[in-house]
C-alpha positions in Angstrom: 65.8 -17.1 -36.1 64.2 -20.5 -35.6 64.4 -20.3 -31.8 62.2 -17.2 -31.3 59.1 -18.7 -33.0 59.6 -21.9 -31.0 59.8 -20.0 -27.7 56.8 -17.9 -28.7 54.7 -21.0 -29.5 55.7 -22.5 -26.1 54.7 -19.3 -24.3 51.4 -19.2 -26.2 50.7 -22.8 -25.2 51.6 -22.1 -21.6 49.4 -19.1 -21.6 46.5 -21.0 -23.0 47.0 -23.8 -20.5 47.1 -21.5 -17.5 44.2 -19.4 -18.9 42.1 -22.6 -19.2 43.0 -23.6 -15.7 42.2 -20.0 -14.4 38.9 -20.2 -16.1 38.1 -23.5 -14.6 39.1 -22.3 -11.1 37.1 -19.1 -11.8 34.1 -21.1 -12.9 34.3 -23.3 -9.8 34.7 -20.4 -7.5 31.7 -18.6 -9.1 29.6 -21.7 -8.6 30.7 -22.0 -5.0 30.0 -18.3 -4.5 26.5 -18.7 -6.1 25.8 -21.6 -3.8 27.1 -19.5 -0.9 24.8 -16.7 -1.8 21.9 -19.1 -2.3 22.5 -20.5 1.2 22.6 -17.0 2.6 19.4 -16.0 0.9 17.7 -19.2 2.2 18.9 -18.5 5.7 17.6 -14.9 5.6 14.3 -16.0 4.3 13.9 -18.8 6.8 14.9 -16.4 9.6 11.8 -14.4 8.7 9.5 -17.4 8.6 6.6 -17.1 11.0 5.6 -20.5 12.3 2.7 -19.3 14.4 1.3 -16.3 16.2 -0.3 -16.0 19.6 -4.0 -16.8 19.2 -3.7 -17.7 15.6 -6.0 -20.3 14.0 -4.3 -23.1 12.1 -3.5 -22.4 8.4 -1.7 -24.2 5.6 -0.1 -21.2 3.9 3.3 -19.9 4.8 3.9 -16.5 6.2 7.1 -14.4 6.7 7.8 -11.2 8.5 10.9 -9.1 9.2 13.1 -6.2 8.1 14.8 -5.2 4.9 17.4 -2.4 5.2 16.9 0.2 2.5 19.7 2.6 3.5 22.8 1.1 5.1 24.4 4.4 5.9 21.4 5.8 7.8 20.2 2.5 9.2 16.8 2.8 7.6 14.9 -0.5 7.7 11.3 -1.2 6.5 9.1 -3.9 8.1 7.1 -6.3 6.0 4.6 -9.1 6.5 4.1 -11.6 3.7 1.5 -14.3 3.2 1.8 -16.9 0.5 -1.4 -17.6 -1.4 -3.8 -20.1 0.1 -3.7 -22.3 -3.0 -0.9 -22.9 -5.5 1.2 -19.9 -4.5 3.7 -20.9 -7.2 1.1 -19.9 -9.8 -0.3 -16.8 -8.2 0.9 -13.2 -8.7 2.5 -11.1 -6.0 0.5 -8.1 -4.7 2.0 -5.3 -2.6 -0.5 -3.4 -0.4 0.1 0.2 0.8 -2.0 2.2 3.2 -1.7 6.0 3.2 -1.8 8.8 5.8 0.9 9.7 5.0 2.3 7.9 8.0 -0.3 5.1 8.6 0.5 1.4 8.8 -0.4 -1.1 6.1 -0.2 -3.8 8.7 -2.5 -2.1 11.3 -5.1 -1.3 8.7 -4.6 -3.3 5.6 -3.6 -6.6 7.2 -5.4 -6.5 10.5 -8.7 -4.8 9.6 -9.2 -5.0 5.9 -7.8 -7.6 3.6 -5.2 -9.7 5.4 -5.7 -13.3 6.7 -5.8 -12.4 10.4 -8.0 -9.9 12.4 -7.3 -9.3 16.1 -10.5 -9.9 18.1 -9.8 -9.0 21.7 -8.1 -6.4 23.8 -7.4 -8.6 26.8 -6.3 -11.9 25.1 -4.2 -12.5 22.0 -6.9 -13.9 19.7 -7.0 -13.8 15.9 -9.9 -14.4 13.6 -9.3 -15.9 10.1 -10.7 -13.6 7.4 -12.7 -15.7 5.0 -12.2 -13.0 2.3 -8.5 -12.5 2.7 -6.8 -11.3 -0.5 -4.2 -14.1 -0.3 -7.0 -16.3 -1.7 -6.2 -14.6 -5.0 -2.5 -13.5 -4.7 0.7 -13.8 -2.7 0.1 -10.9 -0.4 2.8 -8.5 0.8 2.2 -5.7 3.4 4.8 -2.9 3.9 5.1 -0.3 6.7 6.4 2.7 4.9 8.1 5.2 5.3 10.4 4.8 8.3 8.8 5.9 11.5 5.6 4.1 10.6 4.7 1.0 12.7 7.8 -1.2 13.2 9.9 0.4 10.5 12.7 2.5 11.8 15.8 4.6 11.2 19.0 4.9 13.2 19.3 8.5 12.0 16.7 10.6 13.7 17.0 13.5 11.2 15.5 11.2 8.6 12.1 11.7 10.3 12.3 15.4 9.5 13.0 14.8 5.8 10.1 12.5 4.9 8.0 13.1 1.8 6.7 11.5 -1.3 10.0 11.2 -3.1 12.0 9.5 -0.3 9.0 7.2 0.4 8.9 6.0 -3.2 12.7 5.6 -3.4 12.9 3.6 -0.2 9.9 1.5 -1.2 11.5 0.7 -4.5 14.7 -0.3 -2.8 12.7 -2.5 -0.6 11.0 -4.3 -3.5 14.2 -4.9 -5.3 15.8 -6.4 -2.2 12.6 -8.3 -1.3 12.7 -10.1 -4.6 16.4 -11.0 -4.0 15.3 -12.5 -0.7 12.4 -14.3 -2.4 13.8 -15.1 -5.8 11.2 -17.9 -6.3 8.6 -15.1 -6.9 10.8 -13.0 -9.2 9.2 -14.3 -12.4 5.6 -13.9 -11.1 3.4 -11.0 -12.2 3.7 -8.2 -9.7 1.0 -5.7 -8.8 0.5 -2.8 -6.3 -2.7 -1.8 -4.6 -3.5 0.8 -1.9 -5.9 3.4 -0.7 -6.2 7.0 0.5 -2.9 8.7 0.4 -1.8 5.6 -1.4 -3.1 7.6 -4.3 0.3 9.2 -4.1 2.4 6.2 -2.9 1.2 3.7 -5.4 1.5 5.6 -8.7 4.9 7.1 -7.6 6.3 3.7 -6.8 4.8 2.3 -10.0 6.6 5.0 -12.0 10.0 4.2 -10.4 9.5 0.5 -11.2 8.3 1.3 -14.7 11.4 3.5 -15.4 13.9 1.2 -13.8 12.5 -1.8 -15.7 13.8 0.0 -18.9 17.2 0.9 -17.5 18.3 -1.5 -14.8 20.3 -4.7 -15.1 18.1 -7.6 -16.0 18.6 -9.4 -12.7 16.6 -6.6 -11.0 13.8 -6.6 -13.6 10.4 -6.8 -12.0 7.5 -8.3 -13.9 5.3 -5.4 -13.0 1.9 -5.3 -14.7 -0.2 -2.6 -13.0 -1.8 -1.1 -10.0 -5.2 -0.5 -8.3 -6.0 2.4 -5.9 -9.1 3.0 -3.8 -10.7 6.2 -2.4 -7.4 7.8 -3.4 -6.1 11.3 -2.9 -5.1 12.2 -6.5 -5.6 15.8 -7.2 -5.8 18.7 -4.7 -8.3 20.8 -6.5 -10.9 18.1 -7.3 -10.3 16.2 -4.1 -11.3 19.3 -2.1 -14.2 20.2 -4.4 -15.6 16.7 -4.1 -15.1 16.7 -0.3 -17.3 19.7 0.2 -19.9 18.8 -2.4 -20.3 15.3 -1.0 -20.8 16.6 2.6 -23.5 19.0 1.5 -25.2 16.4 -0.8 -25.2 13.9 2.0 -26.7 16.4 4.5 -23.6 16.7 6.7 -23.2 20.4 6.4 -25.6 23.3 6.2 -26.5 25.3 3.1 -24.9 28.3 4.6 -21.6 26.6 5.3 -21.6 25.1 1.8 -22.2 28.5 0.3 -19.4 30.1 2.4 -16.9 27.5 1.4 -17.8 27.5 -2.3 -17.6 31.3 -2.5 -14.6 32.0 -0.2 -12.3 29.1 -1.0 -10.4 28.6 -4.2 -9.1 25.1 -4.4 -7.1 25.9 -7.5 -4.7 27.5 -5.0 -2.9 25.7 -2.2 -3.0 28.6 0.2 -6.4 29.8 1.4 -7.7 33.0 3.0 -8.3 33.3 6.7 -12.0 33.3 6.0 -11.8 30.1 4.1 -9.7 28.4 6.8 -12.4 29.4 9.4 -15.1 27.8 7.2 -13.0 24.6 6.7 -12.6 24.4 10.5 -16.4 24.5 10.9 -16.5 21.8 8.2 -14.3 19.5 10.2 -16.4 20.1 13.3 -19.5 18.8 11.4 -17.8 15.4 11.2 -17.1 15.3 15.0 -20.3 13.4 15.7 -20.2 10.8 12.9 -17.5 8.8 11.2 -16.2 10.7 8.2 -14.8 7.5 6.7 -18.1 5.7 6.7 -21.1 7.9 7.0 -23.7 5.3 7.9 -22.0 2.9 10.3 -21.7 3.2 14.1 -18.8 4.6 16.1 -16.8 2.9 18.8 -18.5 3.8 22.1 -16.2 1.8 24.4 -12.8 2.8 23.2 -10.3 1.5 25.8 -7.1 2.6 24.3 -5.6 6.1 24.2 -2.1 4.7 23.9 -2.6 3.4 20.4 -5.0 5.9 19.1 -4.2 6.6 15.5 -3.4 10.1 14.1 -4.6 11.1 10.6 -2.1 13.3 8.7 -3.4 15.0 5.6 -5.6 12.2 4.2 -6.5 14.5 1.3 -4.4 17.6 2.0 -2.8 19.8 4.6 -6.0 22.0 4.5 -8.0 19.3 6.3 -5.2 18.0 8.5 -7.0 19.1 11.7 -9.4 16.2 11.2 -8.2 13.7 13.8 -10.7 10.8 13.6 -9.5 7.6 12.1 -11.9 4.9 13.4 -13.2 2.5 10.8 -16.5 0.7 11.5 -18.8 -1.5 9.6 -21.8 -3.8 10.1 -20.5 -7.2 10.8 -17.2 -5.8 12.1 -16.5 -4.6 15.6 -16.2 -0.8 15.4 -13.5 -0.9 18.0 -11.3 -3.1 15.8 -8.5 -0.6 15.9 -8.2 -0.9 19.6 -7.8 -4.7 19.4 -5.2 -4.3 16.7 -3.2 -1.8 18.8 -3.2 -4.0 21.8 -2.3 -7.1 19.8 0.7 -5.6 18.0 2.1 -4.2 21.2 2.2 -7.5 22.9 5.9 -8.6 23.3 5.1 -12.2 22.4 3.4 -11.1 19.2 6.4 -8.9 18.3 8.8 -11.8 18.9 6.7 -14.1 16.7 6.8 -11.5 13.9 10.5 -10.7 14.3 9.4 -7.1 14.9 10.8 -4.3 17.1 14.2 -6.0 17.2 15.9 -2.6 18.1 13.6 -2.1 21.0 11.9 1.2 19.9 11.3 3.8 22.5 7.7 4.2 21.5 4.7 1.8 21.1 3.4 0.6 17.8 0.6 2.9 16.6 -1.7 2.8 13.5 -0.4 6.2 12.4 2.9 7.7 13.2 3.3 10.9 15.3 7.1 10.9 15.0 7.4 12.4 11.6 8.1 16.1 10.9 6.2 18.1 8.4 5.7 16.2 5.1 8.4 17.6 2.8 7.0 17.1 -0.7 3.5 16.3 -2.0 2.6 17.2 -5.6 -0.7 18.9 -5.9 -1.7 16.4 -8.6 -0.7 12.8 -9.4 -2.5 12.9 -12.7 0.7 13.5 -14.8 2.1 10.3 -13.4 -1.1 8.4 -14.1 -1.2 9.7 -17.7 2.4 8.5 -18.2 1.7 5.1 -16.9 -1.6 4.8 -18.9 0.5 5.6 -22.0 3.0 3.0 -20.9 0.4 0.3 -21.0 0.1 -0.6 -17.4 -3.2 -2.0 -16.1 -4.8 0.7 -13.9 -8.0 0.5 -11.9 -9.4 3.2 -9.6 -12.2 2.2 -7.2 -14.3 4.1 -4.7 -16.5 3.1 -1.8 -19.4 5.4 -2.1 -20.1 6.1 1.6 -16.7 7.6 2.3 -16.7 11.3 3.2 -12.9 11.7 3.5 -11.9 11.0 -0.1 -15.4 10.7 -1.6 -16.5 9.3 -4.9 -17.6 12.8 -6.0 -14.0 14.1 -6.0 -12.7 11.0 -7.7 -15.2 11.4 -10.6 -14.1 15.0 -11.0 -10.4 13.9 -10.9 -10.8 11.2 -13.6 -12.6 13.6 -15.8 -9.5 15.8 -15.7 -7.5 13.0 -17.3 -9.4 13.5 -20.5 -9.4 9.8 -21.4 -11.8 8.4 -24.0 -14.8 6.6 -22.5 -15.1 3.0 -23.9 -18.0 1.9 -21.7 -19.9 4.5 -19.6 -21.5 4.0 -16.1 -22.6 0.4 -16.2 -23.9 -1.4 -13.1 -21.9 -4.5 -12.0 -23.2 -7.3 -9.9 -22.1 -9.3 -6.9 -24.3 -12.1 -5.3 -27.1 -11.2 -7.7 -27.2 -7.6 -6.4 -25.8 -4.4 -7.8 -22.3 -4.1 -6.4 -21.7 -0.6 -7.8 -21.1 1.0 -11.1 -18.1 1.1 -13.5 -16.8 3.3 -16.3 -14.2 1.9 -18.6 -11.8 4.4 -20.1 -9.2 3.9 -22.8 -6.4 2.7 -20.5 -8.1 2.9 -17.0 -11.1 1.3 -15.3 -13.1 3.1 -12.6 -15.3 1.1 -10.2 -17.6 2.2 -7.4 -18.5 -0.1 -4.5 -22.0 0.4 -3.2 -22.3 0.8 0.6 -18.5 0.8 1.2 -16.6 3.4 3.2 -13.0 4.5 3.0 -11.6 1.0 3.6 -13.6 -0.9 1.0 -12.5 -4.4 2.1 -13.6 -3.7 5.7 -17.2 -2.8 4.8 -17.8 -5.0 1.7 -15.3 -7.9 2.0 -16.8 -10.3 -0.5 -17.3 -7.7 -3.3 -13.7 -6.4 -2.6 -12.2 -9.8 -3.2 -14.3 -10.1 -6.3 -12.9 -6.7 -7.4 -9.4 -8.0 -6.9 -9.9 -11.2 -8.7 -11.2 -9.4 -11.8 -8.4 -6.8 -11.7 -5.8 -9.5 -11.6 -7.4 -11.4 -14.4 -7.9 -8.2 -16.4 -11.6 -9.1 -16.8 -14.6 -6.8 -16.6 -16.9 -7.1 -13.5 -20.1 -8.9 -14.4 -22.8 -6.7 -16.1 -25.6 -9.1 -15.1 -26.6 -11.0 -12.0 -24.6 -14.2 -11.5 
């Protein structure tokens, strides 16, 4: 009777001893594994480091470019280009920029012609100009080509290109962001924001909603310090977008009284499908913009376009109704109206692609501003307002801005759209100032700020770069734009 307790105690001691040893070994192996993972992450990140581009002026900030696989089974990989902030990147937020289309490149437009550090300057030589108003002066700046089939982003499953729509774009972009922060863990604790334009009015709120929802449900290691988003000249609501499109064209003397009367009496934009008469009228509407730039009414067009190979294609900037409009040149005073030609030539140069770690699978088609590979867009809600209402209620910082010389997604439609939200007005239609001049007007709602930018077209940073950077700085700081000359 004495032997059994003695044996039991010995067994317990042995168990405790080996358990302690097992824990020590386990702890050691976990540490080694963490170090191994850390080395792997550093290696991946350093493999994406861009040490210099053909024709690039010298800079002190770091830049990275490469791929993140968002679906291993199908081989879907999204291409990104990331610039650390010009000053104290360890203290700056991370900003993701998304262009729309759907199907247009955030690198071709956003980085190379709007708000990135480098603008191509020549079609015959690799030459980059440093943008003095680059948004990486205010934030660590991330550009993403999304969905697959856009720019350098690709899929190994060709059927993916026939299944694209809002839902899969948001899902893949969210997977990208989660994996990007794993590759760049030093930025995980930073405030994170999203900005975009045009059909980004769908992309940005939908991605924001996924992050917002997953932040409440996912494991803490994938928590994203997401604070809010900003969208410009954004397609948000089918009915009011179309109504504003037509009214703006008539009010700015682009279409005749007769055509305006025909559209407003024959078309019902509360319905997605229109009558044959309405479609005919809308075709005449698109013809009216053949002779000027729809995206910037008062700036010149490119008269010496030398590239048909990289000509961009617009796909449903506001809706399928107007998808026949195929002009996508952006021009502005102080900027070469043929900038898109330069961008196309630059990004198709083999030496540029090597420097960016792009086109590693040797795609069978050239890089273009907007993809012609995609099938019909599968899903596109008629209105994004329910998503915006949800995120307003969730306390995210939300700014909507509008360049007031854009005819494609005009300020008129955006004003109708925001009125639909039914938010309480805190401060109504107040001018704001930049360089001692009126930069535009603003309305502050309970939970959302609306800003107009005077004299800017569809791509606000292209036409008014200094006010656009001012807009970004105030958004990130959550400060009202100045109400008096400064």
